[in-house]
C-alpha positions as CSV (number, residue, x, y, z in Angstrom):
1,X,18.6,-1.7,-76.7
2,X,18.7,2.1,-76.5
3,X,19.3,4.1,-79.6
4,X,20.1,7.8,-79.9
5,X,21.0,9.7,-83.1
6,X,21.6,13.2,-84.2
7,X,22.6,14.7,-87.6
8,X,24.0,17.9,-88.9
9,X,25.3,19.6,-92.0
10,X,29.1,20.1,-92.1
11,X,30.4,22.7,-94.6
12,X,33.3,20.5,-95.8
13,X,33.6,17.9,-98.5
14,X,32.9,14.3,-97.6
15,X,36.6,13.4,-98.0
16,X,37.7,16.0,-95.5
17,X,35.1,14.9,-92.9
18,X,36.0,11.2,-93.6
19,X,39.6,11.9,-92.9
20,X,38.7,13.2,-89.5
21,X,36.2,10.6,-88.4
22,X,38.0,7.5,-89.5
23,X,41.3,8.3,-87.6
24,X,41.2,6.9,-84.1
25,X,43.7,9.5,-82.8
26,X,41.2,12.3,-83.9
27,X,38.4,11.0,-81.6
28,X,39.3,13.2,-78.6
29,X,39.2,16.3,-80.8
30,X,35.6,15.8,-81.8
31,X,33.8,13.0,-80.0
32,X,32.4,14.2,-76.6
33,X,33.5,12.2,-73.7
34,X,36.6,10.8,-75.3
35,X,39.9,11.7,-73.5
36,X,42.3,9.6,-75.6
37,X,42.2,6.9,-78.3
38,X,44.9,4.8,-79.9
39,X,45.0,2.0,-82.5
40,X,46.0,-1.3,-81.0
41,X,46.1,-3.3,-84.3
42,X,44.9,-3.3,-87.9
43,X,43.3,-0.7,-90.0
44,X,39.8,-0.3,-91.6
45,X,37.3,-3.1,-90.9
46,X,38.5,-5.2,-87.9
47,X,40.8,-2.5,-86.5
48,X,41.1,-2.7,-82.7
49,X,41.5,0.5,-80.7
50,X,41.5,1.6,-77.1
51,X,39.2,4.5,-76.2
52,X,39.6,6.2,-72.9
53,X,36.6,8.2,-71.6
54,X,36.8,11.4,-69.7
55,X,35.6,9.7,-66.6
56,X,38.7,7.4,-66.6
57,X,37.1,4.3,-68.0
58,X,38.7,2.5,-70.9
59,X,37.0,0.5,-73.6
60,X,38.5,-1.8,-76.2
61,X,36.7,-1.2,-79.5
62,X,36.6,-3.0,-82.8
63,X,35.7,-1.4,-86.1
64,X,32.6,-3.4,-87.2
65,X,31.5,-1.2,-90.2
66,X,33.9,0.4,-92.7
67,X,32.9,1.8,-96.1
68,X,35.2,4.5,-97.2
69,X,34.1,7.4,-97.3
70,X,30.6,7.0,-96.0
71,X,30.5,4.8,-92.9
72,X,32.5,3.8,-89.9
73,X,31.2,2.0,-86.8
74,X,32.8,0.5,-83.8
75,X,31.7,-1.7,-80.9
76,X,33.0,-0.9,-77.4
77,X,33.1,-3.3,-74.5
78,X,34.0,-2.2,-71.0
79,X,37.5,-3.1,-69.9
80,X,38.7,-3.6,-66.4
81,X,37.5,-4.7,-63.0
82,X,33.8,-5.0,-62.6
83,X,33.0,-4.7,-66.3
84,X,30.2,-6.8,-67.7
85,X,30.9,-8.5,-71.0
86,X,27.2,-8.4,-72.1
87,X,27.2,-4.6,-71.8
88,X,28.2,-2.9,-75.1
89,X,28.0,0.2,-77.1
90,X,28.1,0.7,-80.8
91,X,28.8,4.0,-82.4
92,X,28.2,4.7,-86.1
93,X,29.2,7.7,-88.2
94,X,27.4,7.9,-91.5
95,X,28.4,10.5,-94.1
96,X,26.4,11.6,-97.1
97,X,27.5,14.2,-99.7
98,X,25.1,17.1,-99.8
99,X,24.9,18.2,-103.5
100,X,22.3,20.9,-102.9
101,X,24.2,22.9,-100.2
102,X,27.7,21.4,-100.7
103,X,29.4,19.9,-97.7
104,X,28.4,16.7,-95.9
105,X,25.5,15.4,-93.9
106,X,26.9,13.7,-90.8
107,X,24.7,11.3,-88.8
108,X,25.9,10.0,-85.4
109,X,24.2,7.0,-84.0
110,X,24.8,5.4,-80.5
111,X,23.3,2.1,-79.7
112,X,23.6,0.7,-76.2
113,X,22.9,-2.7,-74.8
114,X,23.0,-2.3,-71.0
115,X,24.0,-5.0,-68.6
116,X,20.6,-5.7,-67.1
117,X,17.3,-3.8,-66.3
118,X,18.8,-1.5,-63.6
119,X,21.5,-0.2,-66.0
120,X,18.8,0.1,-68.7
121,X,16.7,2.3,-66.5
122,X,19.7,4.5,-65.6
123,X,20.6,4.8,-69.3
124,X,17.1,5.9,-70.2
125,X,17.3,8.6,-67.5
126,X,20.5,9.9,-69.2
127,X,19.2,10.0,-72.8
128,X,19.1,13.8,-72.9
129,X,22.7,13.9,-71.9
130,X,23.6,11.4,-74.6
131,X,21.7,13.5,-77.2
132,X,23.5,16.7,-75.9
133,X,26.9,14.9,-76.2
134,X,26.1,14.0,-79.8
135,X,25.1,17.5,-80.6
136,X,28.3,18.8,-79.0
137,X,30.3,16.2,-81.0
138,X,28.7,17.4,-84.3
139,X,29.5,21.0,-83.4
140,X,33.1,20.1,-82.7
141,X,33.4,18.0,-85.9
142,X,32.0,20.9,-87.9
143,X,34.7,23.2,-86.5
144,X,37.4,20.6,-87.0
145,X,36.4,19.8,-90.6
146,X,36.2,23.5,-91.5
147,X,39.9,23.9,-90.5
148,X,40.7,21.0,-92.8
């Protein structure tokens, strides 16, 4: 298992930030590496969505954590030829109201279970890029939430 997390203060109320992060169609606007996303079925916990990465790969995802307005998490599995069922990624967005400064503390967490030791070694080599993507996502979310 490989875990990467980043957090930032967003100068917007928790309800505004929640409205952005819980909507699948908003993912491309703030989550780095996502080109498109659509809901396949359901809402809230158990919702199924299709997430298309900028590199052309598609992942079917299921919402596995949903506590309005503080937590959403989903599990992605690779979809398509050559994908390995045991490889998966979980992404969590945790929100906490910041009473001292106003706004919201946003914590992004990515947990990856690679498909074997070679993939694990490659993922470890790319940890800086994953961290940079999370920082970019937080900056984009900050801008998006500020607009409302």
